[in-house]
C-alpha atoms as a printed R data frame, in Angstrom:
    type eleno elety resid chain resno       x       y       z
1   ATOM     1    CA   MET     A     1 139.925 320.846 129.541
2   ATOM     2    CA   ALA     A     2 136.571 321.415 128.049
3   ATOM     3    CA   ALA     A     3 133.902 319.415 129.934
4   ATOM     4    CA   ARG     A     4 130.388 318.337 129.289
5   ATOM     5    CA   SER     A     5 127.772 316.659 131.292
6   ATOM     6    CA   PHE     A     6 128.061 312.787 131.388
7   ATOM     7    CA   PRO     A     7 125.113 310.369 131.963
8   ATOM     8    CA   LEU     A     8 125.331 308.908 135.435
9   ATOM     9    CA   SER     A     9 124.245 305.524 134.118
10  ATOM    10    CA   LYS     A    10 127.541 305.472 132.252
11  ATOM    11    CA   VAL     A    11 129.932 306.307 135.185
12  ATOM    12    CA   TYR     A    12 130.594 302.523 135.674
13  ATOM    13    CA   GLY     A    13 132.546 302.492 132.426
14  ATOM    14    CA   LEU     A    14 134.775 305.311 133.559
15  ATOM    15    CA   LEU     A    15 135.531 303.348 136.909
16  ATOM    16    CA   GLU     A    16 135.563 299.846 135.734
17  ATOM    17    CA   PRO     A    17 137.102 297.849 138.753
18  ATOM    18    CA   GLY     A    18 139.211 295.449 137.029
19  ATOM    19    CA   PRO     A    19 139.135 292.338 134.777
20  ATOM    20    CA   VAL     A    20 136.127 290.406 133.993
21  ATOM    21    CA   VAL     A    21 136.029 287.314 135.945
22  ATOM    22    CA   MET     A    22 134.213 284.096 136.176
23  ATOM    23    CA   VAL     A    23 132.814 282.987 139.458
24  ATOM    24    CA   THR     A    24 132.189 279.347 139.988
25  ATOM    25    CA   THR     A    25 129.738 278.114 142.747
26  ATOM    26    CA   VAL     A    26 128.378 274.672 143.525
27  ATOM    27    CA   GLY     A    27 124.813 273.678 144.720
28  ATOM    28    CA   LYS     A    28 122.104 271.482 143.772
29  ATOM    29    CA   GLY     A    29 124.341 268.730 142.716
30  ATOM    30    CA   ARG     A    30 126.371 270.671 140.092
31  ATOM    31    CA   PRO     A    31 128.679 273.610 139.581
32  ATOM    32    CA   ASP     A    32 127.673 276.888 137.944
33  ATOM    33    CA   ILE     A    33 129.615 279.782 136.430
34  ATOM    34    CA   MET     A    34 128.738 283.383 136.330
35  ATOM    35    CA   THR     A    35 130.551 286.183 134.846
36  ATOM    36    CA   MET     A    36 131.427 289.165 137.066
37  ATOM    37    CA   SER     A    37 132.827 292.646 136.670
38  ATOM    38    CA   TRP     A    38 131.802 294.214 139.886
39  ATOM    39    CA   HIS     A    39 134.590 293.547 142.259
40  ATOM    40    CA   THR     A    40 137.660 295.196 143.905
41  ATOM    41    CA   MET     A    41 140.391 294.288 146.222
42  ATOM    42    CA   VAL     A    42 139.916 295.651 149.660
43  ATOM    43    CA   GLU     A    43 142.969 294.109 151.713
44  ATOM    44    CA   PHE     A    44 146.232 292.733 150.657
45  ATOM    45    CA   GLU     A    45 146.826 290.277 153.497
46  ATOM    46    CA   PRO     A    46 144.795 288.262 153.837
47  ATOM    47    CA   PRO     A    47 143.628 289.051 150.364
48  ATOM    48    CA   LEU     A    48 140.019 290.188 150.600
49  ATOM    49    CA   VAL     A    49 137.834 290.791 147.573
50  ATOM    50    CA   ALA     A    50 134.492 292.653 147.662
51  ATOM    51    CA   CYS     A    51 132.102 291.711 145.004
52  ATOM    52    CA   VAL     A    52 128.512 292.482 143.909
53  ATOM    53    CA   ILE     A    53 126.297 289.609 142.689
54  ATOM    54    CA   SER     A    54 122.627 290.547 141.989
55  ATOM    55    CA   ASN     A    55 119.992 288.708 143.986
56  ATOM    56    CA   ARG     A    56 118.300 288.048 140.596
57  ATOM    57    CA   ASN     A    57 121.274 285.935 139.605
58  ATOM    58    CA   TYR     A    58 121.234 282.176 140.172
59  ATOM    59    CA   SER     A    59 124.805 282.254 141.630
60  ATOM    60    CA   PHE     A    60 123.681 284.636 144.342
61  ATOM    61    CA   GLY     A    61 121.751 281.871 146.181
62  ATOM    62    CA   LEU     A    62 124.453 279.318 145.608
63  ATOM    63    CA   LEU     A    63 127.105 281.478 147.068
64  ATOM    64    CA   ARG     A    64 124.890 282.635 149.930
65  ATOM    65    CA   GLU     A    65 124.179 279.006 150.697
66  ATOM    66    CA   SER     A    66 127.642 277.425 150.244
67  ATOM    67    CA   LYS     A    67 129.734 280.544 151.435
68  ATOM    68    CA   GLU     A    68 132.412 279.647 148.957
69  ATOM    69    CA   CYS     A    69 133.363 280.180 145.343
70  ATOM    70    CA   VAL     A    70 136.314 280.235 142.871
71  ATOM    71    CA   ILE     A    71 137.230 283.353 141.019
72  ATOM    72    CA   GLY     A    72 138.725 282.411 137.687
73  ATOM    73    CA   ILE     A    73 140.500 285.071 135.835
74  ATOM    74    CA   PRO     A    74 140.242 284.591 132.047
75  ATOM    75    CA   ALA     A    75 142.398 285.990 129.228
76  ATOM    76    CA   VAL     A    76 141.083 287.634 125.980
77  ATOM    77    CA   GLU     A    77 141.399 284.241 124.107
78  ATOM    78    CA   ILE     A    78 138.161 282.962 125.697
79  ATOM    79    CA   ALA     A    79 136.306 286.254 125.800
80  ATOM    80    CA   GLU     A    80 133.288 284.894 123.857
81  ATOM    81    CA   LYS     A    81 132.925 282.029 126.313
82  ATOM    82    CA   VAL     A    82 133.102 284.523 129.196
83  ATOM    83    CA   VAL     A    83 130.479 286.623 127.679
84  ATOM    84    CA   GLY     A    84 128.352 283.639 126.812
85  ATOM    85    CA   CYS     A    85 128.456 282.513 130.330
86  ATOM    86    CA   GLY     A    86 127.345 285.943 131.465
87  ATOM    87    CA   ASN     A    87 124.376 286.073 129.089
88  ATOM    88    CA   THR     A    88 122.791 282.859 130.213
89  ATOM    89    CA   SER     A    89 121.280 281.459 133.347
90  ATOM    90    CA   GLY     A    90 122.641 278.326 135.084
91  ATOM    91    CA   VAL     A    91 119.431 277.413 136.495
92  ATOM    92    CA   LYS     A    92 118.676 274.700 133.905
93  ATOM    93    CA   LEU     A    93 121.976 274.828 131.995
94  ATOM    94    CA   ASP     A    94 125.563 273.325 132.612
95  ATOM    95    CA   LYS     A    95 127.652 276.222 131.482
96  ATOM    96    CA   PHE     A    96 130.842 274.091 131.574
97  ATOM    97    CA   LYS     A    97 129.340 271.737 128.821
98  ATOM    98    CA   LYS     A    98 127.584 274.615 126.926
99  ATOM    99    CA   PHE     A    99 130.714 276.751 126.597
100 ATOM   100    CA   GLY     A   100 133.417 273.831 126.509
101 ATOM   101    CA   LEU     A   101 135.102 274.725 129.717
102 ATOM   102    CA   THR     A   102 136.756 272.315 132.038
103 ATOM   103    CA   PRO     A   103 136.191 272.065 135.764
104 ATOM   104    CA   ARG     A   104 139.077 271.181 137.831
105 ATOM   105    CA   SER     A   105 139.003 270.252 141.545
106 ATOM   106    CA   ALA     A   106 139.911 272.978 144.081
107 ATOM   107    CA   SER     A   107 141.903 272.158 147.133
108 ATOM   108    CA   LEU     A   108 140.094 274.014 149.840
109 ATOM   109    CA   VAL     A   109 136.551 274.763 148.453
110 ATOM   110    CA   ALA     A   110 133.958 272.752 146.642
111 ATOM   111    CA   ALA     A   111 133.334 275.002 143.797
112 ATOM   112    CA   PRO     A   112 135.617 274.120 140.785
113 ATOM   113    CA   LEU     A   113 138.616 275.790 139.244
114 ATOM   114    CA   ILE     A   114 138.280 276.721 135.453
115 ATOM   115    CA   ALA     A   115 141.049 275.092 133.617
116 ATOM   116    CA   GLU     A   116 140.995 277.740 130.720
117 ATOM   117    CA   CYS     A   117 141.408 280.570 133.066
118 ATOM   118    CA   PHE     A   118 145.168 281.645 133.678
119 ATOM   119    CA   ALA     A   119 144.400 282.250 137.344
120 ATOM   120    CA   ASN     A   120 141.925 280.778 139.957
121 ATOM   121    CA   LEU     A   121 141.324 282.021 143.469
122 ATOM   122    CA   GLU     A   122 139.623 279.843 145.910
123 ATOM   123    CA   CYS     A   123 137.466 282.005 148.041
124 ATOM   124    CA   ARG     A   124 135.334 281.809 151.329
125 ATOM   125    CA   VAL     A   125 132.647 284.363 152.337
126 ATOM   126    CA   VAL     A   126 133.908 286.240 155.344
127 ATOM   127    CA   ASP     A   127 131.280 289.061 155.676
128 ATOM   128    CA   THR     A   128 127.763 289.225 154.474
129 ATOM   129    CA   THR     A   129 126.785 292.510 156.317
130 ATOM   130    CA   LEU     A   130 126.102 294.277 153.135
131 ATOM   131    CA   VAL     A   131 124.454 291.479 151.130
132 ATOM   132    CA   ASN     A   132 120.861 292.252 151.821
133 ATOM   133    CA   LYS     A   133 121.342 296.007 151.082
134 ATOM   134    CA   TYR     A   134 123.771 296.006 148.266
135 ATOM   135    CA   CYS     A   135 124.274 292.313 147.316
136 ATOM   136    CA   LEU     A   136 127.867 292.756 148.334
137 ATOM   137    CA   PHE     A   137 129.882 289.866 149.513
138 ATOM   138    CA   LEU     A   138 133.298 290.055 151.124
139 ATOM   139    CA   LEU     A   139 135.362 287.110 150.133
140 ATOM   140    CA   GLU     A   140 138.818 285.994 151.520
141 ATOM   141    CA   VAL     A   141 141.117 284.269 149.019
142 ATOM   142    CA   VAL     A   142 142.301 281.095 150.716
143 ATOM   143    CA   LYS     A   143 144.335 279.552 147.857
144 ATOM   144    CA   ALA     A   144 145.538 280.939 144.698
145 ATOM   145    CA   TRP     A   145 146.487 279.233 141.432
146 ATOM   146    CA   VAL     A   146 148.362 280.620 138.396
147 ATOM   147    CA   ASP     A   147 149.333 278.962 135.076
148 ATOM   148    CA   PRO     A   148 153.198 279.440 135.067
149 ATOM   149    CA   LYS     A   149 153.292 279.142 131.347
150 ATOM   150    CA   VAL     A   150 150.986 282.326 130.797
151 ATOM   151    CA   LYS     A   151 153.184 285.403 130.689
152 ATOM   152    CA   ASN     A   152 151.387 288.925 130.587
153 ATOM   153    CA   PRO     A   153 147.888 287.701 129.861
154 ATOM   154    CA   LYS     A   154 145.525 290.195 128.244
155 ATOM   155    CA   THR     A   155 142.470 290.420 130.368
156 ATOM   156    CA   ILE     A   156 139.154 291.872 129.352
157 ATOM   157    CA   HIS     A   157 137.486 294.798 131.094
158 ATOM   158    CA   HIS     A   158 133.758 295.638 130.888
159 ATOM   159    CA   LEU     A   159 132.951 299.192 129.961
160 ATOM   160    CA   GLY     A   160 129.127 298.737 129.725
161 ATOM   161    CA   ASN     A   161 126.563 297.852 127.000
162 ATOM   162    CA   GLY     A   162 128.579 295.121 125.408
163 ATOM   163    CA   ASN     A   163 131.807 297.140 125.206
164 ATOM   164    CA   PHE     A   164 135.050 295.656 126.438
165 ATOM   165    CA   MET     A   165 138.578 296.875 126.603
166 ATOM   166    CA   VAL     A   166 141.608 294.617 126.470
167 ATOM   167    CA   ALA     A   167 144.448 295.250 128.814
168 ATOM   168    CA   GLY     A   168 147.489 296.016 126.770
169 ATOM   169    CA   GLU     A   169 151.003 297.284 127.356
170 ATOM   170    CA   ARG     A   170 152.393 297.169 130.948
171 ATOM   171    CA   ILE     A   171 154.627 299.913 132.395
172 ATOM   172    CA   LYS     A   172 156.449 299.718 135.760
173 ATOM   173    CA   LEU     A   173 156.754 302.890 137.741
174 ATOM   174    CA   LYS     A   174 158.609 303.361 141.010
175 ATOM   175    CA   SER     A   175 156.302 302.586 143.988
176 ATOM   176    CA   LYS     A   176 156.717 302.478 147.787
177 ATOM   177    CA   MET     A   177 153.854 299.861 147.930
178 ATOM   178    CA   LYS     A   178 154.984 296.219 148.424
């Protein structure tokens, strides 16, 4: 393999952690949505998700205060709405109305599910040890919802600078993991 130096600022695109998701929080009398791509699973059971939410983001304060959220997993069909939510602030804007998304009541947290997402994960913050230093929240998924009508959804993956990849063909290989 011929190798060349690669800019450190672009390493993120090589290691993207998973699908772009939508995080809902609630505070100050209304829900908010932010788009997030910096997250990773850290435990199977109970399911734990680590996520980075910038302290410059409106949702940071809402999550820190409420200690709960919903992670909605969208498919490519709503990609423009997903990116639109990520490119606007919810400080003065109702993103549900602006982007034509439908809030649905969650069962265990105050933050709403997003009806247009094929999966929604109700979460509670369980560890804030790294919030001050890295803006990293550890979330426990306390309830998971999936749309049984959606088979093999195509998720979007952020590669940086407005570039996205759409998940495509699935393959199955023998694994000893459960």
